Each structure stands twice: as C-alpha cells, then as structure tokens.
N, C-alpha and C positions, 0 to 999 in steps of 0.2 A: 682649413676648414671646408668641408663639402656639403652642400645642400641639394637636395633632391626637390625639384619643382614639378608640380603637375597642373596642367591647364587644360579646361574643357568647358568654356563658357558657352559656346555656340556650335561651332563647326570643325574646329582643330583639336583632335586628340593629341596631347603633346606631354612629353616628360623632358626634363633636363637636369644636368647636374652642373652646378656652379662650384668651381674650385678656387677659393679665395688666394691660396698660395701661388697659382698661376696668374693671378690678376692684381698682384700687389701694387702695381703702379697705376691702376685703374684702367688699363688698356682693354680694348675690345678685341680679344683674341679667341680664336677657335679652341685653343687649349683650356681657356678659362671657362668658356661655357659650352657644353656639349648638349645638342638638342636633337631630339628624335620626334617626328610629328607624322600623323596620319590624318589627313584631311577628308572631311565628309563632302562629297560632291553630289548634290541631287540631279536626277536625270532631267528633270524640268522644274520650272518655278523657283521659289526661294527655299529657304531652310525650313523643313518641317520638324517641329520639336520632337516627335516620336520617333522619326527616322533617325534624327540627329543623336537621340538617346540611345537608339539600338546600335548606332555606329560607336559611340562612347563605350558602351557595354563591351563590344568586341575588341575595340582598338586599345583602350586605356591600359589592359594587362600587358599588352605587346610592347608599347612604347615605354612602360615603366620598367619592364624586364630588361629591355635594351640599354635604358638609362643606368639601371642598377649595375649591369655588366660592365659598363663603362667606369662606374664608381669603384667597383671591385678592382678593375685594372689600375685605376689611380692608387688605390690603397696598396696593392701589391708593389708598385713602382716607389711609393713613398717608403714602404719598409725596406726595400732594396738599397734605397739611398741613406736611410737613417734607421739605425737599429732601435732607436728610442720612439719611433713613429708607431701609430696605432696598430695593434696587432692585427694579423690578416683575419683571425677568427672573430674579431670584433665587428661591430656594424661599419659598413663601407661609407656611411654618411652620418652627419651629425645632427640633422633634422630633416623633416618633410614639410614643404610649403606647398600650398595648394590655393587655387582660385575659389575664394567663397562667393564672388559675385562682382559686378551684376552680370546677368546672363540668362540662359534658358533653364528653368528649374530642374526639369529631368536630367539635363546634361550635369548641371552643378551637383546633384545629388550623388551621381555616380562617381564623380571626381571626389567629393568629399568622403564617400564611403572607402574608396581606395586609399585615400590619404590615412584616414584613421586606422585602417587595417595595417598598413605599412608602420605607422608610428607604433602601434601596439606589438606587432611582431619582432620589430627591430629594436624597440625599447628606446626611442628617440623622441624629442619634442616634437610638436605639432605647430604650425605657423599658418594662420589664415590670412591671405593677401587679397586685397582689393585690385581687381583686375585693371581698372582704369588708373589707379595711382601707380600700379606697376608700369603702365605705358609711360607715365611721366618719369618715374625714377630710373628707368633703364636709359631714357634720353639724359638725365642729369648725370647718371653714372658714367656713360660712355663720352659724354662731352667734357666733363670736368667742371662744368658750369656750377655757380654756387646756389643761386636761387632764381631759376628762370621761370618765366611764364611758359605754360605748356598748351599747345593746341592738340587736342585729341580729336582725330578724324578717323572714325572707324565705322563698321557696318551700322550697328545699332546706336551709335553714340556720336555726338559731336559737341564739344564744350572747350571753355578755356579754363585753366586752372592756374592759381598762383598760391604761394605759401604765405601764411600770416598766423602768428599766435598759436602755433602748435597744430595746425590743420590746412589742408589744401582747400581753398576756397573757390567756388565755382563762380567766375566773373561773367560768364556768358555761355549760352547753350542754345541748341536747337529748340524751336517752339513746336515742332511736330515730330519729325522723324530723323533718324540718323543720316549722315551724309551717304554712307555706303548703301543703305536700304533704299534711299531716295533714287539713286542712280539705278539700282537693281529693279525698281519698279517700272522705271521707263524701258529697260532692256526686256523685261518680261512682256511688256505691252508690244514690243516690236518682234517678239518671238525668239529673242536670244536667250541662251541658257545661262545659269548662275556659275560663277560671278560675272557680274555685268561690268564692273569697273574696268578690267583690263581691255575689255572688248570696245568700250567707249573710248579708251586712250588710243587704241590703235586706229579706230575710225576716224578720230579727231585729226589725225595727221594729214588727211586730204580735204578737210572741211574748210568752209568759209563762214564769216560771222553773220548770224541772224538775231534779230532782237528777241530777248526773252526777259521774263520779270527779274528783278534784282531786289531782295527783300533783306534789309539790315534794320534793326531796331536797337540802338545803342550797341551793346556787345551780343544781343541775341540775334537770331537769324531764322529764316524760315525757308524750307525747300518745297512745300506743297504746291504753292503757285508755279514756281518755275517747272515743276514736274508735269503738272497739268498742261501747262502751255506747251511742253515739248511733245506730249502725246498728241496733242491737237495739231501741231505742226506736222507730225508724221502722218496722221490720218489725212491731212490736207495734201499730202504728197510731197513735202519739202524733203530734200535729200538727207539720209540719215547722217552722212558724215557731217553736214553742216549743222545738224542739230547737236551731234556729239561734240563738236568743235565749240559750239556756243554754251552748251551745258558747262563744259569745263571752264571755259572763260568766265562765266558769271559765277558758278558755284564756288570755285577757287578764288575768285577775286572777293567774294563775300566773306569766305574764311580768312583771307589775308587782311582784309580790311578791319575785321573785329580782332585779329591778332594784333594789329597795329594800335588799335584803341586799348587794348589790354596793356600793351607796353607803356602807352601814354598815361594811363590811369595809374599804374603801379610805380612807374619810374624805372623800371627794369630795363636793362639792356641786353637781355638773354632771351632767346626763344628756343624752344625744343619742340620737335614734332613727335607725335605718337599716332598709333592706330594704322590699320591696314591700308586705309586710303592714302596714307603718307607715302606708299610706294609709288604714287603717281608722279612722274617726272615733271609735269607741268605745275602742280601744286608746290613742290619743292622749289622749283625755279621762281614762283612768284614770291614765296616767302623769303627766300634768300635776296631777292632783288628789293624787296621792301626793306629788309633789315639793312641792306647795305646802303640804302638812301638814308636811313636814320641813324647810321653809325652804330647799329646794334649787332650782336653776334648770333648766328643761326646755326642750329644743329639738327640734323636728321640721322637717327641711328641706322646701322645696317640693316637692309630689308628684312633679314631674318627676325629682327626685334621689332619691326613694325607691324607685320601681321601678327595675328594671335599665336602666342608661343610661350613654352614653359620657361625659356630662359630668363624672361624678365620677371616670372614668378620666383624663380630660384635666387636670382640676384637680389630682388627686394626681401624675399625670405631670409637671406643671409643677414641683411641689415637689421631686420626686426629680430631675428634670433640673438644677434649680438647685443641688442638693446633689452634683452629679456621679455620681448614681447611674443609670448607663446600661448597656447590655447590648451585647456584641459578638454578631454574628449566630449564631456557633457556640454561644453560652451562652443562646440565647433560646428554648429548648424550654418547651412548656406543661406544667402539671401539674394534672390534674383534681382532685387531693386536696390543693391548696396551702393549707395552713393559715395563718391570719393570725399566729400565734405563730412561724412560721417566717421572718418577714420582718424583716431588720435596719432599724430605723426611722432612716435617715440624714438625714432632712430636718428634724429638729426640733432645737432649740437644744442647745448642748453641756451647759448647766445642766440642762435637762430630761432629757437622755439619761442623765445620771449620777445624778440625784436622784428622778426618777419623781414619782408622785403626791404624796408626802409634801410637797414644796415646790412643788407647781404646782396649787394647789386653785383658782386663778382668783379669789381674793378680794383681789388687790392687795396693800396692806401688811400684811394679816392673814393670810399664807400659812401660818404655824405652826399655825393652827387645824386643818388637815387631818391633822397628825399626832397630834392628841390621840387617846386610846383610845377615847372615847365622845363622841358629839356631844350637846353641852349644849342642853337646850331653851331657846328664846329668846323665846317669847312667852306672854302671857296668864298664867293662874294656875300654869302649870307652871314659871315661872321662879324656881325655889327651889333653893338649894344642895343639892347631892347628887342631884338629878334628872338623868337621862340617857335619850336616846332611843335605843334600839336598833332594829334592823330591824322587830321585831314588837311590842314593848311599851315602855311608860314604866317605867323602873326608879328607884325612890328608894333611894339608898345612905346607911345611917345606921351607919358603922362603930362608933360610940362609944355605941350604944343598947343597953343591958344587957350581961350577960356575954359574949354571942356577937355582938354587933352585929346589924344587921338590914337585909335587902334585901327590898323590897316590889315585885313585878313585876306590873304591871296591863296585860293585853292589851286595849287600848283598840280600839274599833271602827274599822275601816279603811273610811272612806266611799266609797272607790273600788270596793269589793266589794259585791255583791248582799247585802242585808240577811240573807236566809236563809242563804246560804253563809258569810257573815261570822260570824254567831252560831254555826253549826255548828263552823267551824274554831276559834274562840276557846275554846269549851267543850271540844271534843275534845282540843286541845293542851294546855290547862290540866291535864286529868286525866292524860294520857299523861305530862306532864313530872312531875307529883308522883309517879305510879307509878314511872317509870323512874329518877328521882333515887334514891328509896329502894332500888329493887332494885340499882342500881349500887353503892350502898354495901355492900349485903350481898354483892356479889361481889368486894369488895375494892378498888374504884375510888373514889378520894377524890372526894366531892361535897358541897355544903353541906347541912347538916341542914334539913329542911322543918319548919317551925314552925306553918304554917297554910295551908288551902286553901279557897277559895271557887269553885268551878267555875262556878256560875251567873254571877257577876260577872267571872270569869276573872281572879282575883287570887291570888297566891301569895305567902308569906312565908317567907325563909329566913335561916339565919345569914349573916353577911358573912364571905367566905373571899378569901385572896390579896390581894396588894398591887397587882396590875396584871393586865391582859390578857396573854396569851402574845405577842401581837403586838408589844408594846413591849419584850418582853425575850426575843427569840428566842435558843435556843441548842440545840445537838445533844442534850444531856442532857435537856432538858425536852421536845423533840420526840420523843425515844426514849421517854420515859415516856408520852406520849400514844399512841405505838404500842402499848405494853404494855397501856394502858387499853382501847384499842379491842379488842384481842384478847381480853381478858377478857370484854367485853360480848358479842362474838360468840360465844364459847365457851358463854355462858349463854343464847344464843338471841335476842338482840335487837340492834338498831343504834342508835347515837345519832341519826342522821338529819341532823344539821347540825354536824358537827365542824369548826369553823374556828378560826383563831387568836384570833378575838373571844370564842369560847365555851369558852375555857380560861383559868382564873385560876391565877396563880403566886405562890409566896412562896419564901423561901429554902429551905424544907424540902419543900414538896409541890407537885403539879400537880394542879389540879382541873378536872374536866369540869362544865360547867354548860349549862343551856338544852337539855333533851331533848324539847322540844315536837314535834319532827318524828320522834321515834323510833318503832319499832314491833318486834313479835316476828316473827321469821322464822327459817326453816332453810335459806334459799336462800344459796348461796356467792357468787351474783351480788350480793346485797344487801350482804353483808359487804364485798366488793371495792369497791362503789360508796361505802360509808361511808370506807373508807380513801382512795379517790379524791377524795372531796370535801375531805378535810383536805389531802391532797397538793396540790390547786389552791389552796387558801388559802395554802399556803406559796409557791406560784409567784406568787401575786398580792401578797403583803406582804413577802417576804424579799428583801433586796439580792442574796444569794448562795444560791438556793434549793437547789441540787443537793446540797451536803453535808447539808442538813437533811432533804430527801427520802430520802437514803440512811439517816440515822439513823431516820426513821419507820419504814422497812422492817426496820431491825435491831431496833428495839423490839418491832415486831409479831411478827417471826420467833422472838423469844426466848419468847413466850407463846402464839402462835397457829398456825394451820395453814398449811403451805406452799401448799395448794391455793388459799387465798385470794389470796395474792400472785401466784400463776400466773394466776389470773383477772383480778387487777388489771392485769398486763401485757397481757392480752387486751382489757381495757376501754380501756387507753390506746392500743392499736394500731388501734381500729376507725376506719374512714374516715367521721367524722361530716360530713365535708364534700363527700361525693360526691353529685352530684344524682341524684335519683330520678325515675323516669318516673310 
C-alpha cells in the first residue's frame, strides 16, 4: 500500500509517500517514507498568512509532483519484482491524505484543493488528517509504544494528549500562545529573523541562569509572563545569551513538569514528543531525564518527523485508510481550528477504543499496573512498602502509624531542572501547600491535618485521609462535592492550582482535597475559572463517561460559587487554542 500525504498548515509545503510494504516491521526507514518539502521563510517578522498562502500556491504542485514521481518509481519496481503487482498504468498510490487542520486557513484551503484534485484525477480515496494527531501517531508508530502520553510542542500549539474511549483527550494545554510562537515573539523583539527557536538554542550554549517567571497550573501552562519578562530583561541590557539560556531552562522545565503530571494522572509509562520545537536538544534531554527518573520510556521521532512534514500525514492517512476512514469530496472541508479531541480514532484496535489507557500501558503481560492509583517506586532505597511516586514528590503512606496515620511528602530534587530554579520551586511550593492546606480547612473544605513542615528540606507530614484517590472511585456525588470545595476556596480568594482526580482523596463519608503546592491567592475570576477547568480536564482524561461528571462538577460549583466563574469557564473552553498565530 502506498499513500500520498500533503501537508501545508502554516509554513512547510510538503508531500510524502508512505510505502507500507517497506515498513512492515514498523521501522522508521527512508525507504518507507519519502518526504519532499519546501519551507516558507519570511524575510522578517513572523509568518504572514497571505505570504504563506502564496508560497503554498507555488510550492505544493512542485512537491506533490516530486512525491508522485517517487510513487511511480516504487510502482515500477513492484511490478518488476512481482508480475501480480499493480499494473504500471494504474494509479501509483492507493489514497491521498491531507492535513485538514489546525492551521492557517488560506494555506489549508490550497492543500485541500490539491488533495481533492488528485483524488479525482487518480480515482483514489481521500483521507482527511488532523495535523496534531499526526504528530502523536508518528511518535507512536516509530516508537512501537502502545498507548503513550504525547507532548506536542510546536509553533502555534502546545498541549498534552492521551487516548481514552475512542478519542485523544487534551489533558493540558497552553493558556495563551504556542511555545514556538512565544519564543519567536522574543526573537523578533531583539531583531532576530524567523524562525527564532534555533537561534535561541545556539545562543543559550554560552549563557548563565537569570530568574524568569515559571507558570504551571495543573497540566496547563502559560508563556506570556515569561516572554514579557524576557523582553524587559533585554531592554534592561541583560546579555542575550543569558536570557536565551534561562528561557530554555524555564520553558522546557514547564513542559517537562506537565508531561510528568500527565504520566502520573493517566498511569502511563510511555511518553512521545511531537512538534517542531521537539527538535531542541535541551527539551529532549529534560524529557528523557524525567522519564528515566520515573522508570518510564521516552521517544522522540527523527527530526524530519518533528517539524511540520507530510510524512506523518501519509503514515496516519494509511492507518485511517485501512480502517475505512475516508472522505467524500463534499465532506472534505478544512478546519483551521480542528482540535485533536474532535477526531474519532477509528484506526486503533477495538479493545483499545473501549478500554483506553487503563489496559493499554504497553508493558505486555503486566498491563493492570497502569490502572493503579499511584505508581510504585521500583528502584534503590525507595523500594519500600507504602512509598509512591507522584508527579512532584515521593510520598510515604503509613495509615497505621499513630492515631491519625501519617503521610510524609518529600519534594525531591528534579535533576532535569536548573538547580536554582529547582530549589526555589521546591521551597515555595512546600510553604504554599502548608499554608493553603490549613486555610482550606478553616474555610470548611476537608483537608488532611498538617503535623509538621520543613520548608528548607521540602518535607511535609500530614494525617492519612481517605481510602483511595478519586480517580479510582469516580461518582457524580463525589465530583459534585469537589465542585463545592473549589467554590469555597474561590470565595475565600485563592485557588487550588492543581485540582485533578489524583489530588482528591475519598472515603465513604468525605471528599478531601490534597496537594495545594500550585495554589495561590487571587481575586481574578479568570484564575477561578482555570481552576475549575483543570479539574474538568482531569475528568475528561480519566473517566469512561466524563459528561455526566462534568455536569455534576458545575452543579456542585453553582451551589456554592458565583455564576460569573462558570460563565468565564465557558469562555475558557471556547477559546481557539489551536489557531495558528503570525
């Protein structure tokens, strides 16, 4: 089977041919995927939609013709090898796959028009591919992983995806701009040409650390504050190499932290990287080191599959074609805001579609491990009964110690983070967690009793509460209680910061909030809405049927909180996170 893929979401006009016969073992070989690309490079500033569309208009026919010539060569070689192979006068490909979105509308329309024309002329089926899902699937394809979490880090997008119940769910995402665009905004400010990422990476080699903002909210993150601070540091005369070094250390540590949170939430032990920013060596180094510490596996595809390329479109197009997921011409419109969680995943096995991550952890006969509430520590002196590794700390559980039981939480150093940043975050979060845990209790929200705190060593001791995480025993009543708890926090003027189904403990009588390390005081309704949004997305990522639970969350919040927060939540959910920016 040979599939022609066409990509042109923003800047790279690209066409590819995927030959499944040369890729029977799932290997990532140049024989299996041929790619021809012609990238648009603006003379100054960022990507201009009109100029990018003009480039697509000129370049798409060229790259498509080159790819078709390669397909014809493959066809002729197949006939020479096997007299029963498809005749040379037949179509050289079995289907045309194209990127439907997300991306720049003018560019997508040119790609869609080319794909439709080829489909009709060659009389082969048409396959519409989501560009961001293709980033995930090429990582899954080349790694051989079963059901990984995917960190997509590209120009206009940054988010975390995992598979559950027939769709890829967005676990976390940027609250403002994509990671590549954020870096480009800084480089434009200092007069560097597009693309800025490679220039920042080169300059960072000679830099030293300077303090910059670090913004993580659960598994969501924000780059606007750090970009503004970096621009100001430049205007103040701070050396550009120091700013570039610190930008990488903070931004990539943020992405690595949220990726670890996603692994912890889902129970997965597989992580793949996608997107053009994934070509950065420092980002790959951080992710690999984090996964090594967790005992997880990490895979970054070959750089040609990280940048925007038609190879990933062709590979996913082949999977969709085999599943019968094709389009009629009249249904082949493009969508600049095409979210990955809108895509029915038709090409994965039936058991995967029904069970999701819980029973597809990729560890062979030990698949039940992914459904455990906490990941057991597996190596060294930490291999003690009662020790669990969360996203941020090593937690020792001793339910039978003393009258209250005891939980000891140790925020150990994250070796992937710069030492100055790591020490600051560990101490700050320890202090914040102690303060907000106590404050929440005074506001009527059940939390564990804090019995000791050592901010210098980043260690907390609590009473043992609950019988399990909420993730293991989801119900509308318990989720409704979480909604009420969050409303009480917001009414008191602070947020939890990381309310997920892992950070709620339950027993038959009560529902406890734990882990307030990302909380903070605020009077902004946007912050309250984002707090609810984080918990809402954790339901999407862990529940088999999330919609009734999401409704229960809103019911509980409405009973104690302000309607304006829920109205702002609707606004947050309706924002076009996947619209490409210039």
